[in-house]
C-alpha positions in Angstrom: 26.0 -2.2 10.9 27.2 -1.7 14.5 27.3 -5.5 15.3 29.8 -6.0 12.4 32.1 -3.4 13.8 32.3 -5.3 17.1 33.6 -8.4 15.3 37.2 -7.4 15.2 38.7 -10.8 16.0 37.8 -14.4 16.8 37.1 -13.6 20.5 34.6 -10.8 19.6 33.1 -12.9 16.8 32.3 -15.8 19.2 30.8 -13.5 21.8 28.6 -11.8 19.2 27.6 -15.1 17.8 26.7 -16.5 21.3 24.8 -13.4 22.3 23.1 -12.3 19.1 19.9 -10.4 19.8 21.1 -8.9 23.1 21.5 -5.1 23.4 24.7 -3.8 21.8 25.9 -2.3 25.1 25.6 -5.7 26.8 27.5 -7.4 23.9 30.3 -4.8 24.0 30.6 -5.4 27.8 30.7 -9.2 27.3 33.4 -8.8 24.7 35.6 -6.8 27.1 35.0 -9.4 29.8 36.0 -12.2 27.4 39.2 -10.3 26.4 40.3 -10.2 30.1 40.4 -14.0 30.1 43.1 -14.0 27.5 45.2 -11.1 28.9 48.1 -12.0 31.1 48.4 -9.9 34.2 51.3 -11.7 36.0 53.7 -13.5 33.6 53.3 -11.3 30.5 51.5 -8.2 31.5 49.0 -6.9 28.9 49.9 -9.6 26.4 47.2 -11.7 24.8 47.9 -15.4 25.6 46.2 -18.4 24.1 46.3 -21.4 26.4 45.9 -24.9 25.0 45.6 -27.4 27.9 46.6 -31.0 27.5 44.6 -33.2 29.9 45.1 -36.9 30.4 43.5 -39.1 33.0 46.1 -41.4 34.6 46.4 -43.9 37.4 48.8 -42.7 40.0 51.9 -44.8 40.5 52.9 -42.8 43.6 51.6 -40.0 45.8 51.0 -36.6 44.3 49.7 -33.4 45.6 47.1 -31.2 43.8 47.3 -27.4 43.8 44.4 -27.6 46.4 46.6 -29.6 48.8 44.8 -32.9 48.3 47.0 -36.0 48.2 46.4 -38.4 45.3 47.2 -41.9 46.5 48.7 -44.7 44.3 46.2 -46.5 42.1 43.9 -43.5 42.2 42.8 -41.8 38.9 43.9 -38.2 38.5 44.2 -35.5 35.8 47.7 -34.9 34.5 47.7 -31.3 33.2 50.1 -29.8 30.7 49.6 -26.6 28.7 50.9 -24.8 25.6 50.9 -21.0 26.0 51.1 -18.9 22.8 51.9 -15.3 23.4 50.1 -13.7 20.5 51.6 -10.3 21.3 55.2 -11.3 21.3 54.9 -14.4 19.0 56.5 -16.7 21.5 55.5 -20.1 22.9 55.9 -21.7 26.3 55.0 -25.0 28.0 54.7 -25.8 31.7 58.0 -27.0 33.1 56.2 -29.6 35.2 52.7 -31.0 34.9 50.0 -30.0 37.4 47.9 -32.8 38.9 44.2 -32.5 39.7 41.6 -34.8 41.1 39.3 -36.1 38.4 36.5 -34.0 39.7 38.5 -30.7 39.9 38.1 -27.8 37.6 41.4 -27.0 35.8 42.6 -23.8 34.1 41.2 -23.2 30.6 42.8 -19.8 29.9 45.7 -17.6 31.1 43.6 -15.8 33.6 42.6 -19.0 35.4 46.1 -20.4 35.3 47.6 -17.2 36.7 44.9 -17.0 39.4 45.5 -20.6 40.4 49.2 -19.8 40.9 48.4 -16.6 42.8 45.6 -18.0 45.0 47.4 -21.2 45.9 50.8 -19.6 46.3 52.3 -22.0 43.7 55.4 -21.6 41.6 54.3 -22.5 38.1 57.4 -22.2 35.9 57.3 -22.0 32.1 59.8 -23.2 29.5 60.1 -21.3 26.2 59.9 -23.5 23.1 61.0 -22.7 19.6 58.7 -21.4 17.0 58.6 -23.5 13.9 
């Protein structure tokens, strides 16, 4: 069956599962669009990167600035964002060198495309630190 041939990995399987009953051409397009979210274009061109965000809500002890240029004042709640990035293509792992801070109502990156776009669009310098594979 054609639908089974589309299920080549977990990304494709999830798209097929969420769109079962739609035309095959539409599902194939949605799979390609989903793949783009996990493909690095800046840091690791053409590599598939799994991003695992770690998000904690904290109370600010001092002033912080968000990627959007908003100042977080002391005693204000904010999101402290870290992430683990696993390069599936090269079998390497990275973490953010420094956390990003967001307002509680802000949308934060959930995949490599969103993280790289945040860096590009806000002219940030997000640095990564390689971690050992165990």
